[in-house]
N, C-alpha and C positions, 0 to 999 in steps of 0.2 A: 347787807354790803359793806357796815361798820366792820363786822368783825371779819370778812373777809381781807379788808385792806389792812386790820391789823395784825395778822398773821401773814401775808405773804414776805413780809420781810424774813421771815424764817428760810423762807425758800432757798437763800442766798448764804446758810449758815453749814458751815462744816465742820463736823467733828474731828479733833485732832485723833490720831490713832491709838492714844493711850484710853483715851475716853468709846471710842469703840472697841478695844479690846477687853475693858472693863464689861461691858456690853455682853460682849459674846463669853466670857467668863459666866453671866448670869443667864443667858440662854443662848445655847449655841446656834450658828447661823442654820436656817430652814426648819426649826422647832418651832411648833405650835404651839403657844403658852394653852391658850383656851380651844379646847377639840371643838366649844362652838363656833371659832372662826373660819372652821374647815367648809361652813356651809356655802361662802359667797363665791365658790367656782373650785375648778380643778387649777389652782393656782402651782407653782412649784420656784424654788430660789436656781432658775438657770443658771449657768456660767458666766451669762452677760450679765447678770442683776447682781452679781456679787460684787463686793467691795474689797475683793483681792482676788 
């Protein structure tokens, strides 16, 4: 419970557009960096889930 309480405030953090753009420059939206992460299901970056 303590760990949850520590991390909950992060849910309200909004990263500025320049930071999000820098992240997109490193890894394009929709790209899986670690192929092992694909094992969690058939998820995709749907238009309604994108930030732009």
